[in-house]
N, C-alpha and C positions, 0 to 999 in steps of 0.2 A: 809146241810150236819152236820151231829150232830159232837158233838167237839171231843168224844172219836176217829169217824169214821176217821175224818180229821187227830187226831194225829197218827193213827196208819198208815194211807198212809202217810205221813209226814217223822217219822221211817223208814220207809220201803225202801222209796225214796233216804237217807239216809243213810243205809245201801246199798242199792247198790250200789252208788257215789263211797261206802268207799272199796267196795270188789272186785268194777269194773275193768276192764283189764287198767294198766298202760302204759302209755306212752313206742314205742318200742325204744331201748336203737341202737346206730346205729348197722350196719353187722361188725361182727368178731368180736364179744364181747363174750371173753370167759366166766365172769364172771358176772351172771346180779347181780346188786348193787340195792338197794333200798330207796338210800338216798335221797336228793336232785334233780331236774335236771338242766342240762343247758343245752336249749335251743337253741341257737344260739349266735355268738358273742356278742350283745350288751347287752344280762342278763350275761356277765360277763367278757370284755375287758382283758385277759390275756396278751397281749400286752404292758401294763398299763403301769408305772415307777413311782409309788407310793414312792420310797423313791431317796434319793439321796445321804445318807452314807453308807455302811456296813463294817462289820470286815473279814478281807480275809486271814484263815487260812491256811498257808501252812505247814503242815508239822510239826507244832509244832509253826511255828512265823506267828504269829497276825500282820496284815498292818492294820488300816484304811484306808478307800477306799474312795474316788469320784464314783458316779456310773453314766456315762456318757449315754443315748440314742442316738443312731443313727438309723433311723429307712428310707431306703430306698423301699417303695413298701410293700413286702410284708416279709422283712428279717427286723428283729431285732438286735439291737447291743447293746451291753451293757457293755463299756468299763470298766474296776476296775481301778482307775489311784492312783497313787498317788507320791507322791515328782515330779509330771513330767513325771511320768515311768507310760505306761500302766501297768500293770503284765498280767491280763487275759484279756480275754474275747468271752464273750458268746453270742452264735449266736443261733436264733430264727427262727420260719417259721409259718407267723399267719396268713390260708387261711380263706374262709368261713366254710370251714367242721374241719378243726383242727387248734390247736398252736402243735409247734412241735421244739423240741430241736435238733437243726443240727450241734451246735462243743460248746464243752467245753473243757476248761484246752489242748489247745493243741489239745483234738483229734475228727474227725469230721466223723457224721453217714449220712451214706448215704443206703435210704432214710433216710431224719429227723424222731426222735421217738416221736407219738403223745406221749402227755402229757394231753391235753385234748380236747375233741371229742365233738362236739356242737350234743345234742342229748342223751348226757350219763347221768347217775343216778353216783350218789357218790356211791362208792363200784362196780361199774364197773372196768371189766379187761380186758384185749385183750395180742394179744403174737404181736413180731416185727420179720423181719427179713430182712439180709440188709448185709452192711458192716460196717467196722470201720477202717479208716485211724491214723494211729499216726506216719509215718514214714515209716511204713508198711502196707497194707493192709490185713486186717483178715476177712474171714466171719464170722459173728456173728448172734446170735437169742436174741430175750428177751423177758419177761413176763410184761406185765406195769400192776400196779394196783395200785386202788384209796380209799383216806376215810379222812375222816373227821378229824380235828385235831387244840384246840386251841393253838394259839402262842403268844407270847405276842410281839409287834411292838412298839415300843419307849415308853413304859410302858403301853402300853394300851394291853389287853386283846382279843385278834379274835376270836371268837368262829366258825367262819364258812373257816376256812382255808381249803385248799384242798391240802393235800399230797400225791405224783404222789411218786413212787416206783416202782424204773427199775431195775432187775437183768439183767445182761447182761451175757450170756454163748460165749466165743470168741474162735473160733480156731486157735488154735496158733501152730498146726503141733503133739502139743504131747498126750497122748491118751485120756485124759478127755479136755472138754474145761476149758478155767481159768474162772470162776466167777469174776463180777465186779460189785458193787450196787451201783446206783446212786441215790439221792432222792431228790423231788425239792415241794415246797411250794407256793401255787399260793392265790392269794385274789382278791376278786373282784372290778374289778379296781382299783387294785393295781399292779399287775403281780405278777411274780415271786421275792419272798421277800428272799425265803432262799434257797438255794441248798447244795446237800454232793456231790459233785464226789469222792466217795472212801475215804481213808485217808488220801490222796493227796491234797485238795483241798476243802476248806466249807466255804462256802460264808454267813455270816449272817448278821438279821439287827444291826447297831450300837446304841449303845445308846447317846442321846443328851447329 
């Protein structure tokens, strides 16, 4: 085979590989992303807890907290502890199909809201429908979107953190649903390193 002809074949094969079909995202995806694919649990391990300290901001009051992981089977609980008191508890559900938030800041989601879905590409988005319980049960829907974002954790900049935005629309009996925004930042092998629950509760990485 002549060198020039071999080079043409090689270029053609590379072009086909680059332009060929990408692996499909999970069913139910409403927005197709083009970022890196999270293939399975082992490729990301979102139920890890890479941090032991955090800064909790509750409506302007900042408290440095210990992050205490408690895991029973598929249920992951993270207690935010300061002065011997659990200020808040975050609960997540980790399965072979997805990683979801089930409750945060005293609010329970039924079914849990998926944050990471295995097979997804960063940039994917999907919908959720269920109930929210915070003393009273309300019907609700949500739109979930994902993106890449850099985040400084303990003085180190991590480039491939996945940001998950959840926009909730809650049926409270009013003519228009009440909107609430949640956001979660997840890093590979470190889990949820930051999360925002509206303006009432924010957990960030604490500086050492």
